[in-house]
C-alpha positions in Angstrom: -2.3 44.2 -8.4 0.9 42.2 -8.6 -1.0 39.4 -10.3 -0.3 37.3 -7.2 -2.6 36.8 -4.2 -1.0 35.2 -1.2 -3.1 32.9 0.9 -2.7 33.7 4.6 -2.6 30.1 5.5 -0.3 28.5 3.0 1.7 31.5 1.8 1.3 30.1 -1.7 1.0 32.4 -4.6 -2.4 31.9 -6.1 -2.4 32.5 -9.8 -5.5 34.6 -10.7 -5.3 33.4 -14.3 -6.0 29.8 -13.2 -9.6 28.8 -12.7 -11.9 25.9 -13.2 -15.4 26.7 -14.3 -17.0 23.2 -14.0 -19.9 23.1 -11.6 -19.9 21.0 -8.5 -22.4 18.6 -10.1 -20.1 18.2 -13.2 -17.1 17.4 -10.9 -19.1 14.8 -9.1 -20.0 13.2 -12.5 -16.3 13.3 -13.4 -15.5 11.5 -10.2 -17.6 8.6 -11.5 -15.3 8.1 -14.5 -12.1 8.5 -12.5 -11.2 12.0 -13.7 -11.9 13.8 -10.4 -11.4 13.1 -6.7 -13.2 14.9 -3.9 -12.8 15.1 -0.2 -13.1 17.2 3.0 -10.2 19.5 3.9 -10.3 18.5 7.5 -7.5 20.4 9.3 -6.8 22.3 6.1 -10.3 23.8 6.1 -10.2 27.6 6.1 -12.6 30.4 6.5 -12.3 34.2 6.8 -14.6 37.1 6.0 -14.4 36.4 2.3 -14.1 32.7 1.7 -15.1 29.4 3.3 -13.3 26.3 2.2 -14.5 23.0 3.5 -13.9 20.6 0.6 -11.4 20.0 -2.2 -11.5 18.5 -5.6 -8.6 17.4 -7.7 -9.2 16.7 -11.4 -7.5 16.2 -14.7 -8.3 16.7 -18.4 -11.3 19.0 -17.8 -10.6 21.8 -20.2 -7.5 22.3 -22.3 -7.5 26.2 -22.1 -8.1 26.2 -18.3 -5.4 23.5 -17.8 -2.9 25.6 -19.7 -3.8 28.7 -17.6 -3.2 26.6 -14.5 0.1 25.3 -15.9 -0.8 21.7 -15.5 0.2 19.0 -17.9 -2.0 16.6 -19.6 -3.4 13.9 -17.1 -1.9 15.9 -14.2 -4.2 16.4 -11.3 -4.9 20.0 -10.4 -6.6 20.7 -7.0 -9.1 23.3 -6.1 -10.9 24.3 -3.0 -14.7 25.0 -3.2 -15.8 28.3 -1.7 -19.1 27.7 -0.1 -20.0 31.4 -0.4 -19.5 32.0 -4.1 -20.0 28.3 -5.0 -16.8 28.6 -7.1 -13.6 26.5 -7.1 -10.4 28.3 -6.3 -7.1 27.0 -7.4 -5.2 25.3 -4.5 -2.2 23.7 -6.2 -1.0 20.6 -8.0 -1.7 17.3 -6.4 2.0 16.4 -6.8 2.7 19.0 -4.1 -0.5 18.8 -2.0 -0.8 15.0 -2.0 -4.6 15.1 -1.5 -5.0 12.1 -3.8 -2.9 9.0 -3.1 -1.0 7.3 -5.9 -3.0 4.1 -5.5 -6.2 6.0 -6.0 -5.0 7.8 -9.1 -4.5 4.7 -11.2 
């Protein structure tokens, strides 16, 4: 492949090297200490034959190697969509661009 998978809906290039291997339960725990934020995708929800995205999570400082693969800086929020089928998180983009988490929440 070209190393680039285009999402139908956003046209964004999804970097296959970027992944986040924390479980949903771990992400919820991280939310309790202010390192993760979760929510419903609402109008951005998406489903096709292969994936079903209903919720998102944005998190920071979860794993240095994975953060580097996702090209996010220290303390920067990276966002993922949760695929209900595979129970895996797929990279969505940086919060700076997606604006899923408001600045007042981030502090």
